[in-house]
N, C-alpha and C positions, 0 to 999 in steps of 0.2 A: 504494500500500500504506500502511496505517496501523497503528500499534502502539498498543494501548490496554489498559487493565486488563481482565483476564478476568472474566467473570461466570458465574453458575450456568448461564445459558442456553448458554454456550459448551462446557460440559463433555462433551456427547455427541460433538461434533467433536474436542475435545481427547483424549477417550478413544479415538476411532478412530485418530487420528494416533499416539498412544502405543502402542496395540495392535499396530499394524504394526511398530513398533520392537521391541516385546516378542517378537512371533512370528517376525520375520524378521531382526532385527539383533542386534548384540552391544554396542551402546551402553548398554544397560541390562541389568542382571543379573536383572531380574524375568523369570519364565518363564510366568506366567499374567496375561493382561491384566486390569487392574482395571476395574470397571464405571464408568459415568459418575457414579454416586453416590459411589463410592470416590474418584474424581478430584475431585469437588466437596468432599469432606471434606478431602482433601489441600490443595486450593486455599484453603479457608476457614482451615485451620490456618496456612498461610503468611501470608495476609492479616491474620489476627488478631494476628500478631507485627509488623505494620507493614511487611512485606517485599513486594517486587513480584512479582506473578504476572501476566504479560502475554500477549496474543495478537497475532499479526500477521495482518491480513486484507486482502483485496482484493475489491472488488465484493461485499461482504457475506459472503465465504467465509473462514473461518479456515484459514490455510495453515500455521501453526506456533505454538508457544508457548515461553516461557522464564520462568524464575523463579529466585529466590535463596532458599535455606533455610538455617537454622542449620547450621554446619559440624559441630559436636559439642555435646552438651548441657551441658558444664561451663562455669561462669561465666567463666572466663578466656578462653574462645573467643568472647565476646560481640561482638567487632569483626571476626569472620571469618564469611563465608558461603560456601556451595557453590552454584554455578550449575548449572542444567539447561536444555537447549534441544533441541527436537525439531521437525522439519519434515516435512510431508506428503510422501510419495514423489514425487508429481507436481509439487511446488513446489521441490524441491531444486535448488541451483545458481542460484537467482534472487535471492539476497540476503535471503531471509526470516529465516534464522537470525541473520545479521549485524544486521539491523534490530531484531529482538526482543532479542537478547543485549546489543546496545549500549544499548538503553533500560533494560534491567535494571541494567547497570553504572552508568549515569547515576543511576538511582534509589538504588542502594546508596551511591554517592558522596555524594548529597544527604543521606543518613541519617547520614553521618559514619563509615561503616564503613571499615576499613583494609585488609582482605585478601579476595580472592575466590579460591576454590579450584575447579578443575575436576578431577573424577575421571572420566576418559573411558574407557569400556569399549572394549577392543580396541586394541592398539597399532598395528594397521593401519587404524584409523579416521581416515584422512587428512583427511576433510572436517571433522570436529570438531576435530582437532588443528590443522589449518590455520586454521579460523575463530578459535579461541582465540588462536593466535599472531598473526593479523592484528589482533586487538583488544588486543594488548599483553601477553598472558600469556606467561610463560616456563616452559620445561620443567623440572620438578623431579625427575622420576624415573619409573621403570616398576616396577610390582608384577607380578612374573612369575607367571602361572598361578594367579591368585587366584579365578577363577570357572570353572565348568564348565557350558557351555551349547552347545546344538546339537551335542552329541557331541564337543566339544573344549575344551581348556583355554584360558582367555581372560585376557589381561593387562589391567591398568589403567594409564593414563598420568596422572600427576599434573602439573597445570599451575597456575600461580599468578599473580595480578595484584595489585599494590599500588594502593590508592586513598588519596587525601588525604595523600600523603607516606609511606604505609606505616609502617614502624617508625622513621622519622626523628624522631618527636617523640611525646610522650604524647598520647593521644586527648583531644579536647575535647568529645566527645558521650558520652552514657551507654551507647551500644551496645545490643545486644539484651538483653532480660530472659530469662535462661536459668536452668535449674535447677542443682541440686546441685554438690557439691565437685569 
């Protein structure tokens, strides 16, 4: 398995993987799967900010993807990102998510970022919670019944990982370029 930067040509497969999560899972609160063109626009926006958007592939087949996006648009959040990771149903449990998310975390550390937040849909999403815990994220809390999907209320689990010493010292990199007050 290799992890590499995603490209426009990967977006049909990325959209398929994500569509399955949208239609059958609770890890995302989207209810309508975005098109490959929509996924490409999202990827391009992430990459334009200098952030990682990666795919994990084996034998030429994309098995999963992960990326980091700005946590919030206010300037003071410029050292914090939110991660996302999705794995094709037939590739789950094979280390795909771990490989992709580990590479995203390494890229974020190299950028001088200080915090990574995971906002995990569904408090019973043990695979995602376990993956994040295994990669050093700590549990920060649960937002009860914040979404309504597939006929039921869904929680979110907040997890967080410090990079580059976290809050232990002032940042020495410029951080992300974000908008407004």
